[in-house]
C-alpha beads as a LAMMPS data file, in Angstrom:
LAMMPS data file: protein, C-alpha beads

148 atoms
147 bonds

1 atom types
1 bond types

-500.0 500.0 xlo xhi
-500.0 500.0 ylo yhi
-500.0 500.0 zlo zhi

Masses

1 110.0

Atoms # bond

1 1 1 247.632 -435.480 34.546
2 1 1 246.090 -438.842 35.858
3 1 1 247.261 -441.804 37.699
4 1 1 248.782 -444.241 35.196
5 1 1 250.378 -446.614 37.798
6 1 1 249.837 -450.106 38.702
7 1 1 249.085 -449.049 42.237
8 1 1 248.943 -451.695 45.039
9 1 1 248.114 -450.881 48.950
10 1 1 250.322 -452.538 51.617
11 1 1 247.375 -451.672 53.697
12 1 1 243.675 -451.251 52.238
13 1 1 243.108 -448.423 49.943
14 1 1 240.605 -446.937 52.666
15 1 1 243.356 -447.278 55.089
16 1 1 242.675 -443.658 57.016
17 1 1 246.255 -441.317 57.162
18 1 1 246.781 -439.000 59.541
19 1 1 247.804 -435.714 57.600
20 1 1 249.182 -434.086 60.604
21 1 1 251.050 -437.301 61.946
22 1 1 252.850 -438.297 58.875
23 1 1 256.865 -437.177 59.013
24 1 1 257.488 -437.451 55.064
25 1 1 257.565 -439.780 52.108
26 1 1 259.710 -442.401 50.984
27 1 1 260.502 -443.409 47.497
28 1 1 262.327 -446.445 46.177
29 1 1 263.463 -446.914 42.556
30 1 1 266.937 -447.600 40.810
31 1 1 270.351 -447.444 42.431
32 1 1 271.323 -443.834 40.960
33 1 1 268.176 -441.960 40.629
34 1 1 268.269 -438.580 40.744
35 1 1 265.882 -435.854 41.891
36 1 1 265.030 -433.310 39.298
37 1 1 262.725 -431.392 40.800
38 1 1 261.063 -431.179 44.733
39 1 1 258.308 -430.010 45.964
40 1 1 254.490 -430.817 44.855
41 1 1 255.121 -432.253 42.323
42 1 1 258.218 -434.332 43.000
43 1 1 260.320 -435.248 39.565
44 1 1 262.441 -438.333 39.665
45 1 1 264.554 -439.577 37.138
46 1 1 266.444 -442.695 36.493
47 1 1 270.111 -442.778 35.237
48 1 1 270.191 -446.674 33.978
49 1 1 267.656 -446.793 31.135
50 1 1 268.106 -443.548 29.545
51 1 1 266.453 -441.350 31.840
52 1 1 262.851 -442.297 32.447
53 1 1 261.363 -439.589 34.904
54 1 1 258.340 -440.506 37.393
55 1 1 256.007 -437.497 38.413
56 1 1 254.513 -437.663 41.880
57 1 1 252.128 -434.903 42.814
58 1 1 250.230 -435.289 46.303
59 1 1 246.455 -433.388 46.839
60 1 1 247.444 -429.800 47.779
61 1 1 245.850 -430.167 50.954
62 1 1 247.636 -432.964 52.027
63 1 1 250.733 -431.488 51.128
64 1 1 250.311 -428.568 52.476
65 1 1 249.938 -429.148 56.216
66 1 1 246.307 -429.800 57.378
67 1 1 245.061 -431.894 60.040
68 1 1 242.423 -434.024 58.262
69 1 1 242.624 -437.409 57.171
70 1 1 242.654 -439.323 54.050
71 1 1 242.469 -442.876 52.611
72 1 1 245.595 -444.290 51.083
73 1 1 244.038 -444.305 48.090
74 1 1 243.109 -440.465 48.168
75 1 1 246.430 -438.842 48.472
76 1 1 248.214 -438.769 45.513
77 1 1 246.550 -436.862 42.592
78 1 1 249.150 -437.519 39.649
79 1 1 251.468 -440.254 39.381
80 1 1 253.034 -441.335 35.886
81 1 1 256.256 -441.956 33.966
82 1 1 257.793 -439.785 31.240
83 1 1 259.874 -441.413 28.650
84 1 1 263.608 -440.122 27.797
85 1 1 263.155 -436.664 25.606
86 1 1 259.960 -436.203 26.724
87 1 1 256.726 -437.085 25.418
88 1 1 253.548 -437.944 26.369
89 1 1 252.643 -439.802 29.957
90 1 1 253.043 -443.512 30.191
91 1 1 252.186 -446.148 33.170
92 1 1 254.924 -445.670 35.971
93 1 1 254.443 -449.360 36.433
94 1 1 254.181 -451.216 39.864
95 1 1 253.895 -449.286 42.773
96 1 1 253.326 -450.124 46.187
97 1 1 251.527 -447.420 48.396
98 1 1 251.710 -447.854 52.141
99 1 1 251.756 -446.573 55.771
100 1 1 254.984 -447.598 57.481
101 1 1 256.734 -446.432 60.870
102 1 1 260.386 -446.090 60.518
103 1 1 261.714 -447.417 63.427
104 1 1 265.271 -446.111 63.091
105 1 1 264.411 -442.777 62.970
106 1 1 260.981 -442.764 64.595
107 1 1 259.049 -441.464 62.341
108 1 1 255.735 -442.012 60.321
109 1 1 256.089 -442.231 56.870
110 1 1 254.328 -442.518 53.166
111 1 1 256.014 -445.358 51.193
112 1 1 256.075 -444.969 47.637
113 1 1 258.145 -448.237 46.388
114 1 1 258.398 -449.270 42.813
115 1 1 258.825 -452.613 41.070
116 1 1 262.489 -452.109 40.816
117 1 1 264.215 -455.230 41.942
118 1 1 267.334 -453.497 43.141
119 1 1 267.496 -449.857 44.495
120 1 1 267.559 -447.283 46.922
121 1 1 265.355 -444.859 49.046
122 1 1 265.058 -440.914 49.052
123 1 1 263.586 -439.451 51.903
124 1 1 261.261 -436.181 52.342
125 1 1 259.862 -434.468 54.767
126 1 1 256.361 -432.873 54.296
127 1 1 256.006 -429.205 55.046
128 1 1 255.695 -428.642 58.952
129 1 1 252.883 -428.227 60.682
130 1 1 251.289 -424.620 60.784
131 1 1 250.264 -424.911 64.329
132 1 1 253.097 -425.602 67.308
133 1 1 250.864 -428.006 69.291
134 1 1 251.187 -430.449 66.130
135 1 1 254.781 -431.108 65.773
136 1 1 255.917 -434.132 66.000
137 1 1 257.439 -435.584 69.108
138 1 1 260.503 -437.034 67.350
139 1 1 262.452 -436.188 64.331
140 1 1 265.361 -437.564 64.773
141 1 1 265.946 -438.203 61.024
142 1 1 268.755 -436.270 58.899
143 1 1 268.060 -433.011 56.929
144 1 1 266.178 -434.001 53.674
145 1 1 266.177 -435.055 51.241
146 1 1 268.560 -437.873 52.143
147 1 1 269.403 -441.247 50.571
148 1 1 269.377 -444.845 52.226

Bonds

1 1 1 2
2 1 2 3
3 1 3 4
4 1 4 5
5 1 5 6
6 1 6 7
7 1 7 8
8 1 8 9
9 1 9 10
10 1 10 11
11 1 11 12
12 1 12 13
13 1 13 14
14 1 14 15
15 1 15 16
16 1 16 17
17 1 17 18
18 1 18 19
19 1 19 20
20 1 20 21
21 1 21 22
22 1 22 23
23 1 23 24
24 1 24 25
25 1 25 26
26 1 26 27
27 1 27 28
28 1 28 29
29 1 29 30
30 1 30 31
31 1 31 32
32 1 32 33
33 1 33 34
34 1 34 35
35 1 35 36
36 1 36 37
37 1 37 38
38 1 38 39
39 1 39 40
40 1 40 41
41 1 41 42
42 1 42 43
43 1 43 44
44 1 44 45
45 1 45 46
46 1 46 47
47 1 47 48
48 1 48 49
49 1 49 50
50 1 50 51
51 1 51 52
52 1 52 53
53 1 53 54
54 1 54 55
55 1 55 56
56 1 56 57
57 1 57 58
58 1 58 59
59 1 59 60
60 1 60 61
61 1 61 62
62 1 62 63
63 1 63 64
64 1 64 65
65 1 65 66
66 1 66 67
67 1 67 68
68 1 68 69
69 1 69 70
70 1 70 71
71 1 71 72
72 1 72 73
73 1 73 74
74 1 74 75
75 1 75 76
76 1 76 77
77 1 77 78
78 1 78 79
79 1 79 80
80 1 80 81
81 1 81 82
82 1 82 83
83 1 83 84
84 1 84 85
85 1 85 86
86 1 86 87
87 1 87 88
88 1 88 89
89 1 89 90
90 1 90 91
91 1 91 92
92 1 92 93
93 1 93 94
94 1 94 95
95 1 95 96
96 1 96 97
97 1 97 98
98 1 98 99
99 1 99 100
100 1 100 101
101 1 101 102
102 1 102 103
103 1 103 104
104 1 104 105
105 1 105 106
106 1 106 107
107 1 107 108
108 1 108 109
109 1 109 110
110 1 110 111
111 1 111 112
112 1 112 113
113 1 113 114
114 1 114 115
115 1 115 116
116 1 116 117
117 1 117 118
118 1 118 119
119 1 119 120
120 1 120 121
121 1 121 122
122 1 122 123
123 1 123 124
124 1 124 125
125 1 125 126
126 1 126 127
127 1 127 128
128 1 128 129
129 1 129 130
130 1 130 131
131 1 131 132
132 1 132 133
133 1 133 134
134 1 134 135
135 1 135 136
136 1 136 137
137 1 137 138
138 1 138 139
139 1 139 140
140 1 140 141
141 1 141 142
142 1 142 143
143 1 143 144
144 1 144 145
145 1 145 146
146 1 146 147
147 1 147 148
């Protein structure tokens, strides 16, 4: 599947993300959305408007821990919406994709923020490093997924 969304970037699209330093990602959508499928791809479903789903798939090498880096506009492979009851993929709408350092949990994240005017955030860790010397210095966040 392609990327079907109107993506804007918090930093330049060529902003370079170091995968080994990213704790995980944060997804924001309408209050009350549910996680239908976690992993890669992630599938989220809203509950306010009939059950639209958003599908997000990271590039496999980026999802599975790697010590490489990539531009912000290169880490997502698929991003689209599905109408209630199934059917062909549709545009997921406005999406803000950005790097952020969360000061509460002291972790660097990739934020995927939709155009929903109200909503909540769900946090999810990326798979851990496959070498002990790449472990993050801090991980004070609760077990994932969790909501804020």
